[in-house]
C-alpha positions in Angstrom: 7.2 12.3 -18.6 3.6 11.6 -19.0 3.8 11.8 -22.8 7.0 9.6 -22.6 5.2 6.9 -20.6 2.2 7.1 -23.1 4.5 6.3 -25.9 5.5 3.1 -24.1 1.9 2.2 -23.4 2.3 3.0 -19.8 1.1 5.6 -17.3 1.8 6.8 -13.8 -0.9 6.0 -11.2 -1.3 8.0 -8.0 -1.9 6.2 -4.7 -3.7 7.3 -1.6 -0.5 6.4 0.4 1.5 9.1 -1.5 -1.2 11.7 -0.9 -1.1 10.9 2.8 2.7 11.2 3.0 2.6 14.6 1.3 -0.3 15.8 3.6 1.7 15.0 6.7 3.9 17.9 5.7 1.1 20.2 7.1 1.8 18.9 10.5 5.0 20.7 10.6 5.1 23.7 12.8 4.6 27.3 11.5 4.4 28.6 8.0 7.3 26.5 6.6 5.3 23.3 6.8 2.2 24.8 5.1 4.3 26.4 2.4 6.0 23.1 1.7 2.7 21.3 1.6 1.2 23.8 -0.7 4.3 23.5 -3.0 4.0 19.6 -3.1 0.3 19.6 -3.8 0.6 22.4 -6.4 3.0 20.2 -8.2 0.9 17.1 -7.8 -2.1 18.8 -9.0 -0.4 19.2 -12.4 -0.5 15.4 -12.8 -4.2 15.3 -12.0 -4.7 17.9 -14.8 -3.2 15.2 -17.0 -5.9 12.8 -15.7 -3.5 10.2 -14.2 -5.4 7.4 -12.6 -5.9 7.3 -8.9 -5.7 3.9 -7.2 -8.1 3.1 -4.3 -6.9 2.8 -0.7 -5.8 -0.7 0.3 -9.0 -1.8 2.0 -11.0 -0.5 -0.8 -8.9 -2.7 -3.1 -9.8 -5.7 -0.9 -13.5 -4.7 -1.3 -12.8 -4.6 -5.1 -11.4 -7.9 -5.0 -14.5 -9.2 -3.1 -16.8 -7.7 -5.8 -14.8 -9.3 -8.5 -15.2 -12.7 -6.9 -18.9 -12.0 -6.5 -19.4 -11.4 -10.2 -16.9 -14.1 -11.3 -14.5 -11.6 -12.8 -10.8 -11.9 -12.9 -10.3 -8.0 -13.0 -11.0 -6.1 -9.9 -12.0 -2.4 -10.3 -8.8 -0.9 -8.7 -9.0 2.8 -9.8 -11.3 5.6 -8.7 -14.5 6.0 -10.7 -15.1 9.5 -12.3 -17.2 10.8 -9.4 -14.7 9.8 -6.7 -11.9 11.2 -8.9 -13.6 14.6 -9.1 -14.1 14.7 -5.4 -10.5 13.8 -4.8 -9.3 16.3 -7.4 -11.2 19.1 -5.6 -9.7 18.0 -2.2 -6.2 18.0 -3.6 -6.8 21.5 -5.2 -7.9 22.7 -1.7 -4.5 21.4 -0.4 -2.5 23.1 -3.0 -4.1 26.4 -1.7 -3.3 25.4 1.9 -6.8 24.7 2.8 -7.1 21.7 5.1 -10.5 20.5 6.1 -11.1 19.1 9.7 -11.8 15.7 8.1 -8.3 15.6 6.4 -6.5 16.6 9.6 -8.3 14.0 11.6 -7.4 11.4 8.9 -3.7 12.3 9.1 -3.6 12.2 12.9 -5.6 9.0 13.0 -3.1 7.3 10.6 -0.2 8.4 12.6 -1.7 7.1 15.8 -2.7 3.8 14.2 0.8 3.2 12.9 2.3 3.8 16.4 -0.4 1.5 18.0 0.3 -1.3 15.5 4.0 -0.9 16.0 3.9 -1.0 19.9 1.2 -3.7 19.9 3.4 -5.9 17.7 6.1 -5.8 20.4 3.6 -6.5 23.2 2.1 -9.5 21.2 5.4 -11.3 20.8 6.3 -10.5 24.5 3.2 -12.2 25.6 4.0 -15.3 23.3 7.6 -16.3 23.8 7.0 -19.6 22.0 5.8 -17.8 18.9 8.7 -15.4 19.1 11.2 -18.2 19.5 9.7 -20.0 16.5 10.1 -16.9 14.3 13.5 -16.0 15.7 14.7 -19.5 14.6 13.4 -19.0 11.1 16.0 -17.8 8.8 15.6 -15.4 5.9 16.2 -18.1 3.4 13.4 -20.3 5.1 11.0 -17.3 5.4 9.4 -17.2 1.9 8.5 -20.9 1.9 7.1 -20.6 5.5 5.1 -17.5 4.3 3.4 -19.4 1.7 2.4 -22.2 4.0 1.1 -19.7 6.7 -1.0 -18.0 4.0 -3.2 -21.1 4.1 -3.5 -21.2 7.8 -6.6 -20.6 10.0 -4.8 -17.8 11.8 -4.3 -16.0 8.5 -8.0 -16.4 7.5 -9.0 -15.1 10.9 -6.7 -12.1 10.5 -8.0 -11.1 7.1 -11.6 -11.6 8.3 -10.9 -9.2 11.2 -9.6 -6.7 8.7 -12.7 -7.1 6.5 -14.9 -6.8 9.6 -13.2 -3.6 10.6 -13.7 -2.1 7.2 -17.4 -3.4 6.9 -18.5 -3.3 10.6 -22.1 -4.2 9.7 -21.0 -7.6 8.1 -21.8 -10.8 9.9 -18.8 -12.7 11.2 -19.7 -15.8 9.2 -19.7 -13.7 6.0 -16.2 -12.1 6.7 -14.8 -15.6 7.5 -16.2 -16.9 4.1 -14.8 -13.9 2.2 -11.4 -14.3 3.8 -11.2 -17.9 2.9 -12.3 -17.2 -0.6 -9.9 -14.3 -1.2 -6.8 -16.2 0.2 -7.6 -19.1 -2.1 -8.1 -17.1 -5.2 -5.6 -15.5 -7.6 -7.8 -12.4 -7.6 -6.9 -11.6 -4.0 -3.5 -9.8 -4.6 -4.0 -7.1 -1.9 -5.9 -9.4 0.5 -2.9 -11.8 0.5 -0.4 -9.0 0.7 -2.1 -7.6 3.9 -1.7 -11.0 5.5 1.8 -11.4 4.3 2.7 -8.0 5.7 1.4 -9.0 9.1 3.5 -12.2 9.0 6.6 -10.4 7.8 6.0 -7.7 10.6 5.9 -10.6 13.2 9.0 -12.2 11.8 11.0 -9.0 11.5 10.1 -7.9 15.0 11.1 -11.3 16.5 14.5 -10.9 14.9 15.1 -7.3 15.7 13.0 -6.8 18.9 11.0 -3.9 17.2 10.2 -2.6 13.8 10.9 0.8 12.5 7.8 2.9 12.1 8.8 3.5 8.5 8.2 0.0 7.6 4.6 0.2 8.1 4.1 3.4 6.1 6.4 2.0 3.3 4.7 -1.3 3.2 1.3 0.5 2.5 2.8 1.9 -0.6 4.0 -1.5 -1.7 0.5 -3.1 -1.0 -1.1 -0.2 -3.0 1.1 -1.1 -6.0 -0.1 -4.7 -6.4 -1.8 -4.0 -9.7 1.0 -2.0 -11.2 3.6 -3.5 -13.6 6.3 -1.6 -11.9 6.8 -0.5 -8.3 9.5 2.3 -8.3 11.2 3.6 -5.3 14.3 5.3 -4.1 14.2 3.4 -0.8 16.8 0.7 -1.4 16.0 -1.0 1.9 12.6 -2.0 0.6 14.2 -4.4 -1.7 14.5 -6.5 1.6 10.7 -7.2 1.6 8.8 -5.7 -1.2 9.0 -8.9 -3.2 7.3 -10.7 -0.3 4.3 -8.3 -0.6 4.0 -8.1 -4.4 3.0 -10.7 -6.8 5.5 -11.7 -9.6 3.4 -9.5 -12.0 4.9 -6.3 -10.4 8.5 -5.6 -11.0 10.5 -3.8 -8.3 12.7 -1.0 -9.6 15.1 0.9 -7.2 16.2 4.4 -8.4 19.8 5.2 -7.8 19.4 9.0 -7.8 22.0 9.5 -10.6 19.9 9.7 -13.8 17.2 12.3 -14.3 14.1 10.9 -12.6 11.8 11.5 -15.5 14.1 9.7 -17.9 14.6 6.9 -15.5 10.8 6.3 -15.0 10.2 6.3 -18.8 13.0 3.8 -19.2 11.5 1.5 -16.6 8.3 1.5 -18.6 10.3 0.8 -21.8 12.0 -2.1 -20.2 8.7 -3.5 -19.2 7.6 -3.4 -23.0 3.9 -3.0 -22.3 2.6 -1.6 -19.0 -0.7 -0.7 -17.4 0.7 1.4 -14.6 3.9 2.4 -12.9 4.0 3.5 -9.4 
């Protein structure tokens, strides 16, 4: 499959979110979870042996967009550098042998807890703001994309992104994070920066319409955000078609796998239909 993609001037890219999903397998009780985790990472390690690129985590992509703005470049550095790649390769090799560091386990548990806190916090946020909930509930699916574009330019969106940057760079001054947020939301460079805000707004809107949001939506949306610099975002989750287009720029095509054709052939065909690609996730 890697060779087939190369013949189409395309390549697979690995994202941290995929690694995280596989690592959660080790949380399963007993030897079965450990055996399954080892099998997954042993398979994954074969792709690293082929040197497929590794995409930075989402907030690191935001940082890359900030650096690109700083040096007046239109191309953020979205992939791990050789040193970070080697560190990650060793860590994944350890996981293939069933060796989990304390840091990895704490990261997994922290992510699970964070996702649940975001989910419950969203419900509480709208409960305390019935006027906001009513406004969102009255906004139809057809109206939502246009409203989303307008909200992206709002003060609330800038403050939200500034808060995310501040959390990632706790030493940064508030004035600096506000300035970066405004610059990123106003620049075509800020693909992931804008997507993070769009995800929050979509989360609010969906919660207002359905009273809650499935925990899978947050995890799935992380994958989508992480694919903003790929030419094709490929998934078997057909429900993601409802919102993936809201979180990706038109530069990334969404491909839904139907489970019929052999997966390797299907992936290569997606690259071929794109004519020229830089990455397929």
